[in-house]
N, C-alpha and C positions, 0 to 999 in steps of 0.2 A: 171177635170176642175180646172183651176187656182184659187187660193184664191183671193177674192176681198179685197184689203187692203186700209185702211185709214192711212194717215201719219199725225201726229200731232207734230209740233215743240213746244218746251217749255212744253212738256207733263207732267212734274213732278210738275209743279206749280198748284195752286188751280183751275184756269180756265182751264188749260191744262188737268188736271185729269177729270174734269167734262165733257169736250168735248170728251175725249177719252172714258169714260164710255158710253156716249150717242151714239157715233158712233159704238161701239161694238154691238149695238142692230140691226144694219142693214149692217154690214160688217163681213166678216169671221174672220178678225183679225185687230188689230190696232197697228201701229208702233209708239212706244213712243220714240220720238227723243228729246234728251235733252243733254245739256252740262254736267250735273251732272248725270253720269251713275248710281251711287248707288241709287240716288233718283228715277230714271226711273225704276230701277229694283225693288225697294220697291213698286212703283206704280203698276207695273205689277203683283206683288204678291197679291196686294189688289183686283185686278179686277177679276170678274167672267167671264172668257172667254179668248181667245187667245190674248195676248199682247206681243209684241216684243220690248224690250228695246234696244235702240241703242244710243251710244254717238255721238253727232254731235256739231260742232262749226259752227253755221249758218253764222257767219261773215267770215268764211274761205271757199273760193270757192272749194278747194280740198276736204274738209270735206263734203260739200254738194254733190259733185259728188260721193264720196264714199258711202254716205247714199243712193243715188239713185241706185247705183249698187247693194248694199245689198238688197234693197227692190225688185229689179227686179229678184233677185234669190229666193225670198220667195213668189212671187205671182204677182198679177196685181194691180198696183196703180190706184185706181178709185177716191179717194178723197185726196186732200192735204189741210191741214189747217196750214197756217202760223200764229202761235200764239205767238212764242217767241218774247219778247220785254220788255222794261223797260224804265223809265224816269230818267234822271240824273239832268240836269240843271233846277232849279226852276223858274228862271227869266232871261231875256236877260242880265240884269246888272250882275247877279251872275254866268252866264254861261261862262266858259272858251272856248277857241278855241278847245282844246282837247275834252272837254265834248260835244261840238256841233258836232264834227265829229264822236265821239263814238255813240251819239244818232242816227245820220243819218245812220251810218253803221249797227247798230243792228235793227233799226225799218224800214228802207227803202231798203238799199242795200241788206241786208240779205234775205228778202222775195223775192226779184228779183232773187238772186242767187239760192235759193231753188227751185223756180218755174222753172228757166232755166234748172236746173239739172233734173227735172221731166217732162218737157214739152213733150218730145217725148212719154213717157209712158202714160201721160194723154190724149194726142191726140189719141193714139192707143185705149184707153179704152173709149174715149168720156166721160172723167171724169169731175170732178168739183173741183174748187179752192175756198176756203173760207178764206179770209184774215181778221184777227182780227185787225181792225183799232181802232178808239176811237172817242168819241165826241170832243176830243181835235183837231182832224183833220177837224172838221166842224165849230168850233167857238173858241173863245179865253178863255181858262180856266187855263192859266199858262203853265209852262214847254215848252218854245218856240221851242227848237230843236226837242223834242219829237213830239210836235204838227205839226211842219213843215213836219216831217218824216211821220206822220200818214196821213196828207193831201196828201203827195206824194204817200202813199200806196193806198189811195182811187183812185187816178188817175191811178196808175199802174193796179189796179183791172179793171178799165174801159178799159184800153188799151188791157189787156189780153182778156176781153170779146169781144172787137171789132175785134182784129186781129185773134183770135183763134176760134171765133164762127162758122166759116165755117167748122171747123173740128168737130163740135158738143161739143166742150169743153166750159163749163160755168164757169164764175168767178164772185163772189159776195163778199161783205164785210159786216162784222158785226161791229157796232160802239158802244161799251159799254160805259155807264157812269161809275160812281164810283162803283166798285164791292166789295162786302163784302168778302175780302180775309183775310188770317192770319195777314197781315200787319195792317188791320183795326181792327181786334180783339185785337191786341196788343195796338193800340191806345185807344180802349175802356177800357182796363184794367187801363190805365193811366187817362182816362177821360170817366167815365161811360155815360156821356150825348152826346158823340160824334155822335152816330147814330141819336139821336133825333135832334141834331143841323144840321146834313147833310140832314135829311129828309125834312126839311123846303124848300129846293130848288127843290124837286121832286114832281110831280103831284100825284104820287101814295103813297106818304108819306113814302117811304122807298128807300134804295139804291138797286142796282142790286145784285142778287145772282149768283154765278158761274153757277148754273143749268139754269138760264134764258138765259145766253149766249150760253150754250151748246145746248139748245133746238132750238135756232135760227140757229145755225150751222147745226144741224141735219136736219132741214127743208130745208135750202138752198142747202144742199148736196144731198137731196133725190129727187126721181122722182116727188114728189109733187110740186117741184119748177122747173120742167123741162122747163118751158117757161120763167124763170127768169134769167137774166144775166146782169151784169154791174150795179147792184143796191147797195146802201149802206143802211143797215137796222140798225137804231139806236135801241139799247136795253138799255134804259137809264131811265126807270120809269118816262118818261115825262120831263126830264131835258131840252131837246132842244125844247120842245113844248112851254115852257114859265114858269115863276116863279109864283107859286101858290099865294104868298103874294100879288103880283101885280094884279093878276086876281081878288082876293077878293075885291080889292079897287073899282072895277067896277061892282061887283055883287050887285043885289038889296037885296039879303038876303043870309045868310050862313045857313039858316035852311032848308036843303034839303039833 
């Protein structure tokens, strides 16, 4: 029987590693696809289970096609997680034309290219796509090109769900808020109050952990979500629900 494979792009990052560990619980193996091969190999060594590190440049169509061919030779692709991404330009005024195009290339064109490379395999397995979008694609939180790309990714997810649903293929998106990655840990070393300051904007009083995102991905990729497709699931500790400080202004009492 062919191995059931999950493919995670950007697998060597904090969120990618958490997603990969989670998917190993219900897949035979996880393909750790990352531009940094040595980091992907190190991630594979850390994981308890079968992990296959493969170098890929998700912005290059030929590299995405090569990834799909390698995966086809190792088993059956049943889950694709488009996780690779990054934000460059912080504001419209500060964003250059090159930064705008780079942001769109990595965060929107690349997920399309990766999906296109795996579409036939996922149709054959009646598999699942989970795209890692962002709350930035749902509202305005800065990083305009990244945000526009993530909004496009959300629409791409719905297009896949609608066009490929007749084949039994499901597509959903997870939209994280701020995630406590190594970048945030570095900020905390410079400013020990950074997490407390950020938490004021979140209903749960904390920012998202990588495992929070991973568990949402695991659910959407699993048979438990067999009737769910075309949705965007915010994993944001309540950020998009509203600002706690504003809610308290209308509360009769805070003693509860």
